Legacy VTK file of the C-alpha trace (Angstrom):
# vtk DataFile Version 3.0
C-alpha trace
ASCII
DATASET POLYDATA
POINTS 346 float
0.018 0.100 0.049
1.435 3.657 -1.230
1.738 6.155 1.523
0.945 9.599 1.398
1.164 12.447 4.232
-1.180 14.807 3.761
-0.811 18.326 5.703
-3.827 18.623 7.573
-5.138 21.697 9.038
-8.274 21.047 10.159
-10.246 22.798 8.167
-12.335 21.067 5.392
-10.905 21.040 2.439
-7.536 18.839 3.799
-10.250 16.787 6.144
-11.840 15.730 2.841
-8.490 15.382 0.954
-7.540 12.905 3.448
-10.837 11.149 3.431
-11.134 10.384 -0.007
-7.508 9.573 -0.357
-8.152 7.009 2.531
-11.382 5.445 0.200
-8.959 5.248 -2.713
-6.649 2.957 -0.862
-3.666 5.103 0.185
-1.738 4.702 3.655
-2.646 8.189 4.819
-0.865 10.147 7.425
-2.229 13.472 8.542
0.334 16.359 9.512
-0.120 19.070 11.503
2.540 21.874 10.540
3.469 24.491 13.028
5.161 27.767 12.471
5.958 30.672 13.828
3.491 33.280 15.315
4.006 36.706 16.560
3.345 37.534 20.061
1.406 40.515 19.165
-1.274 38.190 17.936
-4.078 36.068 19.820
-2.154 32.129 19.019
-4.866 30.123 17.355
-2.163 26.758 16.568
-3.582 24.779 19.393
-6.800 25.159 18.506
-5.952 24.751 14.974
-4.463 21.663 16.123
-7.137 20.335 18.003
-9.094 20.449 15.193
-6.767 18.297 12.799
-5.907 15.759 15.445
-10.288 14.807 15.948
-10.479 15.261 11.993
-7.689 12.266 12.004
-8.981 9.889 15.120
-12.802 10.722 12.956
-10.944 8.962 10.023
-8.924 6.507 12.154
-5.350 7.944 10.792
-1.916 8.284 12.170
-1.594 11.957 12.942
2.011 13.543 13.201
2.930 17.226 14.661
5.676 19.100 12.254
7.451 21.926 13.362
8.670 24.488 10.424
8.627 27.708 12.822
12.407 28.241 11.979
11.701 27.877 8.362
8.390 29.835 8.137
9.820 33.224 10.462
13.310 32.984 7.775
11.470 31.798 4.355
7.952 33.782 4.742
8.053 36.510 7.448
11.415 37.841 6.470
11.292 37.517 2.632
7.866 39.478 3.262
9.220 41.845 5.591
12.480 43.222 3.597
10.510 43.271 0.696
7.756 45.783 2.027
11.078 47.701 3.643
11.996 48.031 -0.176
8.728 49.192 -1.113
7.782 46.069 -2.928
4.431 44.344 -2.691
5.191 40.372 -2.003
3.136 37.562 -2.108
3.339 35.295 1.158
1.420 32.788 0.014
3.281 32.193 -3.093
6.672 31.890 -1.209
4.854 30.017 2.012
3.738 26.797 -0.851
7.167 26.873 -2.117
8.949 26.562 1.081
6.952 25.399 3.326
4.414 23.079 2.286
5.882 21.750 -0.708
9.049 22.547 0.073
10.181 21.452 4.052
7.057 19.404 3.967
7.524 17.376 1.258
11.109 16.921 1.954
10.261 15.733 5.804
7.017 13.026 4.276
9.999 11.991 1.694
12.343 11.256 4.228
9.591 9.335 6.515
8.804 7.242 3.651
5.731 8.879 2.024
5.254 7.855 -1.666
3.193 11.847 -1.873
2.495 14.744 0.007
-1.226 15.764 -0.561
-2.958 19.352 0.401
-6.406 20.547 0.199
-5.513 23.134 -2.728
-8.364 24.133 -4.982
-6.394 22.759 -7.795
-5.543 20.265 -9.960
-2.454 18.018 -10.955
-2.283 16.073 -14.551
0.190 13.707 -16.297
0.819 13.991 -19.657
2.996 12.395 -21.750
5.402 12.093 -19.108
5.423 15.510 -17.646
2.910 17.339 -14.746
0.292 19.992 -15.499
-0.737 22.312 -12.741
-4.345 23.308 -13.722
-6.740 25.567 -12.452
-9.509 23.933 -9.722
-12.628 23.002 -10.776
-14.814 26.184 -8.537
-13.233 29.139 -10.175
-14.812 31.032 -7.330
-11.785 28.978 -5.132
-9.305 28.361 -7.337
-5.537 28.479 -5.689
-3.387 27.547 -8.974
-2.398 31.393 -8.430
-0.360 30.614 -5.202
1.588 27.730 -6.766
3.177 29.256 -9.682
6.337 28.016 -8.389
5.938 24.617 -8.231
8.234 22.299 -10.287
8.274 19.318 -12.194
9.837 17.204 -9.435
7.207 18.803 -6.862
4.588 18.103 -8.780
5.263 14.485 -9.661
5.295 13.669 -5.692
1.889 15.521 -5.241
-2.137 15.261 -5.136
-4.784 17.481 -4.742
-7.704 15.291 -4.339
-10.232 18.234 -3.892
-9.528 20.249 -7.141
-12.082 18.287 -9.112
-14.828 19.177 -6.794
-16.093 22.739 -5.617
-16.522 24.064 -2.670
-20.107 23.706 -1.956
-19.171 19.574 -3.180
-16.552 19.395 -0.395
-18.973 20.698 1.902
-21.521 17.885 1.178
-19.292 15.645 1.041
-18.120 16.431 4.260
-21.634 16.611 5.677
-22.169 12.663 4.127
-19.494 11.405 6.067
-20.154 13.074 9.484
-16.862 14.891 9.231
-16.300 17.025 12.316
-14.926 20.096 10.072
-17.942 20.015 8.077
-18.943 23.205 8.836
-15.900 24.971 9.781
-15.262 27.966 8.413
-13.103 29.256 5.604
-9.680 30.283 6.499
-9.000 34.066 5.427
-5.412 36.333 5.664
-2.429 35.395 5.934
-1.138 31.788 4.997
-0.953 29.741 8.492
-1.218 33.291 10.255
-4.773 33.778 9.236
-7.114 37.187 9.239
-4.752 39.924 9.729
-4.636 43.476 8.731
-1.257 43.866 7.072
-0.450 47.618 8.117
-1.374 46.188 11.650
0.911 43.829 11.115
3.984 45.506 9.535
4.185 48.383 11.363
5.616 46.005 14.115
8.444 45.419 12.048
8.581 48.513 10.283
9.151 52.219 11.856
6.294 54.431 10.261
7.333 57.054 8.096
4.531 59.576 7.321
4.824 61.434 3.876
3.038 63.937 1.434
0.139 62.900 -0.816
0.384 64.209 -3.865
-2.117 64.370 -7.025
-1.407 63.964 -10.573
-0.342 67.752 -10.882
1.796 67.091 -8.190
-0.158 68.941 -5.645
0.078 68.308 -1.957
-3.340 66.725 -0.756
-2.843 64.465 1.848
-0.561 62.755 4.004
0.438 58.757 4.353
2.166 56.838 7.527
4.358 54.997 5.525
5.160 54.306 1.744
5.800 50.618 2.890
2.391 50.126 3.504
0.533 50.737 0.626
0.634 49.258 -2.589
0.281 50.331 -6.454
-3.563 50.853 -7.609
-4.480 50.458 -3.954
-7.857 52.360 -3.355
-7.113 54.460 0.178
-4.442 53.815 2.961
-3.828 57.517 3.054
-5.384 60.468 4.180
-6.769 63.419 1.648
-6.708 66.362 3.694
-7.518 68.816 1.084
-10.915 70.032 0.982
-10.935 70.334 -3.007
-9.916 67.005 -3.272
-12.755 66.088 -0.810
-15.306 63.753 -2.643
-13.572 61.628 -5.094
-12.180 57.906 -4.967
-8.347 58.092 -5.069
-5.571 55.062 -6.073
-2.235 55.127 -5.818
-0.132 55.322 -9.247
3.038 56.137 -8.139
5.396 55.454 -5.250
8.501 57.726 -4.583
10.441 55.898 -2.069
13.577 58.593 -1.802
11.322 61.690 -1.327
8.851 59.397 0.826
5.854 60.593 -1.497
2.750 58.990 -3.071
0.793 60.219 -6.423
-2.558 58.682 -6.712
-5.395 59.480 -9.055
-8.874 59.560 -9.724
-8.314 57.135 -12.181
-7.212 53.753 -11.187
-5.336 53.357 -14.671
-3.037 56.545 -15.124
-1.407 56.501 -18.412
1.605 57.595 -16.575
2.518 54.841 -14.702
0.491 52.177 -16.840
2.680 49.738 -18.753
2.564 47.294 -21.459
5.338 45.047 -21.009
6.343 43.670 -17.843
9.588 42.334 -16.770
9.969 39.249 -14.727
12.649 37.914 -12.027
12.913 34.673 -10.395
10.805 33.206 -13.145
9.703 29.486 -13.353
8.065 27.609 -15.984
6.071 24.425 -14.623
5.886 23.664 -18.398
7.978 25.875 -20.992
6.998 28.861 -22.256
6.244 29.403 -26.080
7.280 32.715 -27.197
4.695 34.224 -29.377
1.729 31.827 -27.934
-1.132 33.472 -26.845
-1.702 33.044 -23.177
-3.241 35.332 -20.582
-1.821 36.746 -17.311
-3.487 37.450 -13.999
-1.424 39.827 -11.937
-3.080 39.585 -8.427
-5.493 36.605 -6.862
-8.017 36.669 -8.805
-7.650 39.397 -11.086
-8.874 40.001 -14.472
-7.120 37.392 -16.996
-5.007 39.635 -19.388
-3.929 38.417 -23.118
-0.385 38.556 -23.312
3.054 36.889 -25.016
6.394 35.709 -23.698
9.417 37.483 -24.912
12.380 35.907 -23.290
11.549 36.796 -19.309
9.247 39.788 -19.983
5.344 39.959 -20.147
3.725 41.859 -23.183
0.299 42.498 -22.612
-1.866 42.590 -25.487
-4.853 44.187 -24.439
-4.309 46.472 -22.269
-1.769 48.648 -19.917
-2.013 48.270 -16.362
-0.513 49.412 -13.105
1.783 46.883 -11.557
3.607 46.725 -8.300
7.455 45.249 -8.390
7.150 42.062 -6.076
3.955 40.787 -7.376
3.091 37.624 -8.892
2.723 37.730 -12.811
1.059 33.812 -13.444
0.569 32.775 -16.488
-1.888 30.355 -18.375
-2.680 28.298 -20.994
-6.505 27.915 -20.883
-6.719 25.976 -17.516
-3.246 25.122 -17.394
-0.997 27.400 -15.054
2.457 27.124 -16.838
4.442 29.672 -14.617
5.079 32.848 -13.577
7.601 35.476 -12.014
8.125 38.295 -10.104
7.290 41.326 -11.033
10.386 43.807 -11.238
LINES 1 347
346 0 1 2 3 4 5 6 7 8 9 10 11 12 13 14 15 16 17 18 19 20 21 22 23 24 25 26 27 28 29 30 31 32 33 34 35 36 37 38 39 40 41 42 43 44 45 46 47 48 49 50 51 52 53 54 55 56 57 58 59 60 61 62 63 64 65 66 67 68 69 70 71 72 73 74 75 76 77 78 79 80 81 82 83 84 85 86 87 88 89 90 91 92 93 94 95 96 97 98 99 100 101 102 103 104 105 106 107 108 109 110 111 112 113 114 115 116 117 118 119 120 121 122 123 124 125 126 127 128 129 130 131 132 133 134 135 136 137 138 139 140 141 142 143 144 145 146 147 148 149 150 151 152 153 154 155 156 157 158 159 160 161 162 163 164 165 166 167 168 169 170 171 172 173 174 175 176 177 178 179 180 181 182 183 184 185 186 187 188 189 190 191 192 193 194 195 196 197 198 199 200 201 202 203 204 205 206 207 208 209 210 211 212 213 214 215 216 217 218 219 220 221 222 223 224 225 226 227 228 229 230 231 232 233 234 235 236 237 238 239 240 241 242 243 244 245 246 247 248 249 250 251 252 253 254 255 256 257 258 259 260 261 262 263 264 265 266 267 268 269 270 271 272 273 274 275 276 277 278 279 280 281 282 283 284 285 286 287 288 289 290 291 292 293 294 295 296 297 298 299 300 301 302 303 304 305 306 307 308 309 310 311 312 313 314 315 316 317 318 319 320 321 322 323 324 325 326 327 328 329 330 331 332 333 334 335 336 337 338 339 340 341 342 343 344 345
């Protein structure tokens, strides 16, 4: 019997994944991953671990605890803070998946004798002609392929994602049918593993606030901000408009001047002076090789509108529109339902 280690969070998605695998004849081991938690936020890990343990007991599977606190703090939190200090906009969930779930957890599982790992991601893995593809989840409203663009062929070869073929409603129904303790547990939100947290509140524990001026399109001072590191391009709000003449309008961040600590805002979400049609990428990962000249679509944020594009070396040429995109963001490339890879903007 082949063995699979399931990243068991205590939520309904990973619980259903574990149940389906056991039903399919796998020797299933549930693993709860503990990570670093900030001392200024309530710790929910003990409660989540108990929830995961209840799921394991209900399924009659072995349960293990894996402490990846050091790896999470170093690879996810420290990276995120360093990027924000540079005025960039990282995606910690992308880093978390690559470093923790499909990095340290996968390494641990294989060392412990597992043949595969499994997660509760709403995405799919498919083998075609000897190579592996990462596909969007069936439920477009829950699809998580965007966060998985850094996975490689080696990692996909060792990975199962059993609920990618189900909608969220079907996952809930499955859990109800099998009387699983997490059937009605709310979905987790927010920062990977840590949960719901206001990013400004989180970051100001590590980055000193440095107030500055907010400028309009003509360079006139119309407000203030509490720190340029806490806002991103395209963001609505995150600053204070103090000019009476500017009140009553909705403003978006269209430029950040790190040296002078100023933000420029516009009533137009896509300001022509800061919008671009060609995006340079770094840290590019090709899950399957990019084809120069092939028409793809890309997304520059989770559940963002798909934008037609071509790949030109490490640049993405947008075909339909110009966008405001922040350095540090993840740009993910798709060929219909297949995630072919991505990179970091800038």
